Each structure stands twice: as C-alpha cells, then as structure tokens.
C-alpha positions as a printed Julia matrix, in Angstrom:
356×3 Matrix{Float64}:
 -15.35   0.23  -21.16
 -13.26   3.05  -19.69
 -12.26   6.35  -21.27
 -10.15   9.07  -19.59
 -11.03   7.85  -16.13
 -14.77   7.8   -16.81
 -16.65   4.55  -17.16
 -19.39   4.17  -19.74
 -22.31   2.03  -18.66
 -25.13   1.41  -21.16
 -24.36   4.68  -22.94
 -24.32   6.77  -19.73
 -21.25   8.11  -17.97
 -20.4    7.07  -14.46
 -17.63   8.41  -12.24
 -14.65   6.16  -11.61
 -14.95   4.65   -8.16
 -12.83   6.3    -5.48
 -10.99   3.01   -4.92
  -9.93   2.89   -8.57
  -8.74   6.46   -9.01
  -5.21   7.16  -10.19
  -2.79   9.67   -8.65
  -1.57  13.1    -9.62
   1.89  12.26  -10.96
   2.95  15.9   -10.95
   3.82  15.74   -7.27
   6.89  14.72   -5.26
   6.68  11.31   -3.59
   9.02   9.86   -0.96
  10.06   6.65   -2.67
  12.78   5.51   -0.23
  14.76   6.49    2.84
  18.25   7.84    2.2
  19.73   5.0     4.23
  18.09   2.42    1.95
  20.24   3.38   -1.05
  23.94   2.82   -0.46
  26.43   1.26   -2.91
  24.08  -1.08   -4.79
  21.08  -0.31   -7.03
  17.71  -0.45   -5.28
  14.4   -1.39   -6.9
  11.37   0.74   -6.09
   7.9    1.24   -7.47
   5.39   4.06   -7.75
   1.99   3.71   -9.41
   2.95   0.74  -11.59
   6.26   2.31  -12.62
   9.33   0.19  -11.86
  12.2    2.46  -10.76
  15.87   1.81  -10.03
  17.62   4.11   -7.56
  21.4    4.4    -7.39
  24.19   6.72   -6.33
  26.95   7.9    -8.66
  30.63   8.22   -7.7
  29.91  11.5    -5.9
  27.09   9.94   -3.87
  24.38  11.81   -5.75
  21.09   9.93   -6.07
  19.68   9.04   -9.51
  16.5    7.39  -10.76
  15.85   5.5   -14.0
  13.29   3.1   -15.36
  14.16  -0.29  -13.92
  14.85  -1.98  -17.25
  17.82  -2.44  -19.53
  16.91  -1.36  -23.1
  18.85  -4.37  -24.44
  16.73  -7.28  -23.17
  14.33  -5.45  -20.81
  15.61  -7.14  -17.64
  15.81  -5.22  -14.38
  18.76  -2.88  -13.95
  18.33  -3.22  -10.19
  19.93  -6.69  -10.51
  23.14  -5.03  -11.67
  26.03  -3.04  -10.21
  27.31   0.51  -10.08
  30.5    1.23  -12.02
  31.62   4.78  -11.29
  28.84   7.02  -12.59
  27.24   4.23  -14.65
  24.79   1.47  -13.83
  25.71  -1.93  -15.28
  23.16  -4.53  -16.33
  23.69  -7.94  -14.77
  22.8   -9.81  -18.0
  25.28  -8.62  -20.66
  27.08  -5.82  -18.82
  25.66  -2.92  -20.81
  26.31   0.28  -18.88
  23.97   3.27  -18.85
  24.59   6.82  -17.66
  22.45   8.81  -15.27
  20.4   10.18  -18.17
  19.39   6.65  -19.2
  21.6    6.49  -22.32
  23.75   3.51  -23.28
  27.33   4.61  -22.53
  29.48   1.44  -22.68
  29.3   -2.1   -24.07
  32.47  -4.16  -23.55
  31.95  -6.42  -26.59
  31.21  -3.58  -29.0
  33.08  -4.25  -32.27
  35.32  -1.6   -33.86
  32.9   -1.08  -36.72
  29.87  -0.8   -34.41
  28.37   2.26  -32.78
  26.77   2.34  -29.37
  23.05   1.56  -29.6
  20.97   4.71  -29.89
  18.65   3.78  -27.05
  17.52   5.58  -23.95
  15.32   4.79  -20.98
  13.46   7.34  -18.9
  15.19   9.22  -16.1
  13.2   10.87  -13.32
  13.66  14.1   -11.35
  14.96  13.12   -7.93
  15.83  14.92   -4.7
  17.32  13.91   -1.39
  16.03  15.88    1.58
  15.2   15.35    5.26
  16.39  11.74    5.26
  14.25  10.68    2.29
  14.59  10.24   -1.47
  11.84  12.07   -3.35
  10.83  11.24   -6.91
   8.68  13.19   -9.39
   6.94  10.64  -11.66
   5.11  13.15  -13.87
   6.11  15.82  -16.37
   9.76  16.59  -15.64
   9.34  20.17  -16.81
   6.94  20.75  -13.9
   9.23  19.39  -11.18
  10.89  22.73  -10.39
   7.49  24.39  -10.02
   6.21  21.99   -7.38
   7.46  22.04   -3.78
   8.01  18.84   -1.88
   6.72  18.5     1.68
   9.2   19.93    4.17
  10.04  18.09    7.4
  11.82  20.79    9.45
  11.83  18.61   12.57
  14.1   16.05   10.86
  17.23  18.17   11.37
  15.99  20.21   14.35
  17.83  19.23   17.53
  14.71  19.57   19.69
  12.85  16.68   18.03
  13.32  12.94   18.44
  12.25  10.92   15.38
  10.86   7.42   14.89
  10.1    5.99   11.44
   7.74   3.12   10.71
   7.16   1.68    7.23
   3.59   1.04    6.12
   3.19  -1.65    3.47
  -0.46  -2.41    2.81
  -2.19  -4.25    0.01
  -4.81  -1.59   -0.55
  -5.62   1.5    -2.58
  -4.06   4.62   -1.08
  -7.47   6.19   -0.39
  -8.09   3.64    2.37
  -4.9    4.73    4.13
  -5.7    8.45    3.79
  -9.19   7.95    5.19
  -7.77   6.01    8.12
  -5.3    8.8     8.88
  -7.87  11.6     8.59
 -10.56   9.91   10.71
  -9.59  10.28   14.38
 -12.64   8.34   15.54
 -10.86   5.05   14.8
  -8.78   5.42   17.99
 -11.14   2.76   19.36
  -9.04   0.26   17.39
  -5.75   1.07   19.08
  -6.68   0.72   22.77
  -3.46   1.07   24.8
  -1.39   2.28   21.84
  -3.28   5.45   20.99
  -2.06   8.87   22.1
  -5.46  10.57   22.02
  -9.02  10.0    23.27
 -12.52  11.48   22.98
 -12.05  13.46   19.74
 -14.75  15.92   18.7
 -14.57  17.45   15.23
 -14.27  21.21   15.65
 -13.44  22.83   12.3
 -12.96  21.66    8.73
 -11.3   23.61    5.93
 -10.49  22.57    2.39
  -9.08  23.91   -0.85
  -7.72  22.42   -4.07
  -4.51  21.22   -2.37
  -5.38  20.45    1.24
  -7.99  19.31    3.75
  -7.43  20.26    7.39
  -9.52  18.94   10.27
  -9.24  20.2    13.84
 -10.5   18.05   16.67
 -10.86  18.89   20.31
  -9.39  15.85   22.02
  -7.59  14.58   25.07
  -4.01  13.4    25.12
  -2.5   10.66   27.27
   0.94  12.31   27.22
   2.38  15.61   28.39
   6.11  16.04   27.8
   7.0   18.91   30.14
   9.65  17.42   32.43
  12.58  15.09   31.87
  10.89  12.27   33.77
   7.69  12.67   31.72
   9.41  10.93   28.78
   8.82   7.73   30.77
   5.1    8.05   29.93
   5.96   6.64   26.53
   6.94   3.38   28.17
   4.76   3.11   31.31
   1.01   3.3    30.89
   0.4    3.91   34.6
   2.05   7.33   34.35
  -0.29   8.61   31.64
  -3.1   11.0    32.49
  -5.68  12.42   30.11
  -5.67  16.18   29.57
  -7.23  18.42   26.88
  -5.15  18.97   23.75
  -6.03  20.2    20.25
  -5.56  17.58   17.52
  -5.06  18.71   13.94
  -4.79  16.45   10.88
  -4.13  17.63    7.33
  -4.19  15.88    3.99
  -1.61  17.95    2.12
  -1.92  16.05   -1.14
  -0.42  13.49   -1.5
   0.84  13.35    2.11
  -0.53  13.69    5.65
   0.49  15.79    8.65
  -0.76  15.67   12.24
  -0.11  17.74   15.37
  -1.18  16.7    18.87
  -0.77  19.58   21.3
   2.78  20.91   21.4
   4.52  17.6    22.05
   3.95  15.46   18.97
   4.17  15.95   15.21
   3.55  13.1    12.78
   3.97  12.91    9.01
   2.9   10.17    6.65
   4.7   10.23    3.3
   2.48   8.27    0.93
   3.82   6.43   -2.12
   1.01   4.65   -4.02
   2.45   1.51   -5.62
  -0.57   0.35   -7.61
  -4.37   0.26   -7.5
  -4.19  -2.3    -4.69
  -0.88  -1.57   -2.95
   0.49   1.39   -0.99
   3.81   2.06    0.7
   4.22   4.91    3.16
   6.62   6.22    5.76
   5.12   7.23    9.1
   7.43   9.66   10.9
   6.75  10.46   14.55
   8.47  13.4    16.23
   8.53  13.9    19.99
   9.28  17.49   20.97
  11.9   18.42   23.57
  11.05  22.12   23.34
   9.8   22.17   26.94
  13.28  21.37   28.26
  14.78  24.87   28.16
  17.96  23.78   29.96
  18.65  21.29   27.19
  18.86  24.13   24.67
  21.87  25.56   26.51
  23.94  22.41   26.12
  26.63  22.15   23.41
  25.3   21.37   19.93
  27.4   18.2    19.66
  25.82  16.84   22.83
  22.29  17.71   21.73
  22.98  15.98   18.4
  24.23  12.95   20.33
  20.97  12.84   22.31
  18.88  13.21   19.14
  20.76  10.41   17.34
  20.83   8.12   20.38
  17.09   8.43   20.94
  16.16   7.86   17.28
  13.46   5.18   17.16
  12.48   5.6    20.82
   8.78   5.18   19.94
   9.35   2.26   17.54
   7.34  -0.35   19.42
   4.42   2.02   19.84
   4.43   3.2    16.23
   4.86  -0.28   14.73
   1.98  -1.53   16.86
  -0.31   1.21   15.56
   0.71   0.45   11.97
   0.02  -3.28   12.3
  -3.49  -2.64   13.61
  -4.29  -0.07   10.93
  -2.93  -2.19    8.07
  -5.11  -5.13    9.12
  -8.25  -2.99    8.88
  -7.2   -1.21    5.67
  -6.48  -4.48    3.89
  -9.82  -5.9     5.0
 -11.53  -2.84    3.54
  -9.75  -3.41    0.23
 -10.74  -7.06    0.12
 -14.34  -6.18    0.89
 -14.33  -3.73   -2.02
 -12.83  -6.29   -4.4
 -15.42  -8.85   -3.31
 -18.35  -6.48   -3.83
 -17.6   -2.99   -5.14
 -21.28  -2.08   -5.24
 -21.85  -2.56   -1.52
 -22.6    0.77    0.17
 -20.59   2.0     3.14
 -22.06   4.44    5.66
 -20.03   7.34    7.0
 -20.58   9.82    9.86
 -17.31  11.78    9.73
 -17.96  14.69    7.35
 -14.23  15.21    6.84
 -14.04  12.14    4.64
 -16.31  13.68    2.0
 -13.75  16.48    1.71
 -10.95  13.93    1.44
 -12.74  12.17   -1.39
 -13.22  15.45   -3.26
  -9.52  16.24   -2.98
  -8.43  12.77   -4.12
 -10.78  12.93   -7.07
  -9.82  16.44   -8.19
  -6.09  15.67   -7.93
  -6.45  12.39   -9.81
  -8.39  14.09  -12.58
  -5.86  16.93  -12.84
  -2.89  14.6   -12.81
C-alpha cells in the first residue's frame, strides 16, 4: 500500500525507493528540439503525460494534452488548420487553450461542446522546446536552464539523443560519477579523475574532480585530435559536473562544455538531450572575421563530434538499462558505492520529488 510517496509495510513507514521516486513537475523540461516540430503535430511524453506539440499560423509553439475530448483519441494523429489543431477522427478543431472551437457538422440548433483539455506553459529557447508540466501559475517564477553557448559564435555544438528504458536516477548517477570512464575506453575525453570538492544545496550538487584531458584545443590543427587518437596527449585539466535539478552540466578545462537536458518519460523510461560544445575561444584571429563567416563556420561544423558522442551514449545506455533490469528483477539487492557524490545526488532527487 502506498500513500503520498511513502510505503506502509506491516504498519511501519518505509521510504519510497530511489528508483521509484517521481519528479518535481514545477520545473522546465526540454521535451523536444525546435527542429522536431515543423508543420505537423508531434507527440511527446513527460512523466506519463501524453503531450501534443504544434505551431500556430505565426510559428509559435503550443502544447496540449494529446487527446481529443470527443472520443479521447490522440490529437497528434491530426493536422494543423491555421491556429487550430484538428482531430483526425471526426475533424473537431481545438484552439491553443484546449477549447473546442469548430465542428463542421454542428447543427444550427447546437452549441459547441463545452469541453476543454489541458494546455501547458511552453517556451522555445536555445534550439529546444521547454515544457512546464506542473502548476502553471508557478511557471513564470521558475527559470529554465540557459545554454548561452548555443547562439555564441565561438562554440561548435553536437547533439545526441539519449533514449533509455530506465528510471532517470540511473542516468543522473551515470553522469555525475566520473569514475565510469573505464567503460568508454577510446571514446572518453578524460582520465584519472580524483574527487576534489563536493558542494550541495536544495537545487544543485556540484562535484569538482582533478583529472587529465586527452584534448587541448589551442591551435587550428589541434581540432584534428577529435578524429585522430594518435594526436591526443594527456594533460591536467579540472573537471566539474553539476546536477542542476533536473538537468546536468559539465565543464572540462576551457575547451569543452556539455549539458544533458533530462526529460523523464515514466518510472522506467527516460529521454534526454546531450549537448556537447567545443570552444573556439583560443583562436583569437577567428574573432576578427566577419560575423557572417563565423556563423557559417559554426553552422557548417554542427555535429562535428557526432560519432564520438553517439558512441558514448550507446555504451552508457547499455549499462543504465542493465541496472534498471537488475532492480526490477530484485529491488532488495544491495548495491555498494564508493563515490560520495552519489549520496548527495540521491538526497537532491528525493527532496525535489517530495517537494514536487
């Protein structure tokens, strides 16, 4: 028996297991990339909520429950008609507030059905569509995670999608624990991490490691290190990782910045966007070139680290999904942990889930 997130066992209370905790819905989640939503409705999901995303005639993004109030079928099967979304089944059209606006076969003596589905606060920023699944009155009070490098001309971006059949806590632990570089072999950017400092508060856990990096982007030719292993040489670099609930941010030296925008789908499924930025700040001559040319370079090099990033994701997802299956097979089996940062991560997940 479960009550308010607390399980009752033989009359005593027991904390909900970490792998079964909910999310804090009063946060902004990146539910799709801007490029994924064009002229047709797009189905998405966040924590068991089916969402339909669509653009109105002005190109503004909107989000509704993915169901027609008439027969409860998915609106994402339908079409966009001006500022309205049209159900594929009977052609009922709803406005961006989720209200029934038009029914072609409405008789003269009939009124439009007084029905409404839920609409969600939505923003489009830094190449992503952000949704607020909680109390809409709180949306303006909560900031979404900024990605200043997305528009900055000195950063080259690569985006990899993470789809894993596992609770989001497994992914966060993977991202915060730099000792798992052993898994990645030739794909990892760092080596020999040593946990230096750990700080935490009600919103964030930050871990600083002293590590070594395989890459140093200080000359034009040094970009080739990304593609040729023989050119890489280890050198000391600070490595910082932060769980800025509900997302993750990492900085390796001055050359690399990585974000992971986490969108929990359900108790056993997580979708996330891993965004890798390579800095060109060391190339001072580049900064003197015309803006149009620098923008051309930025756009042309988009996805330059795709093979590397996708390879890392595949390896991590395999391990994360195995962890989930092991938990489902035997949730009572104890795991042993040496990285003290993960205890802080668990505290943050738990406090946010309980407050959300």
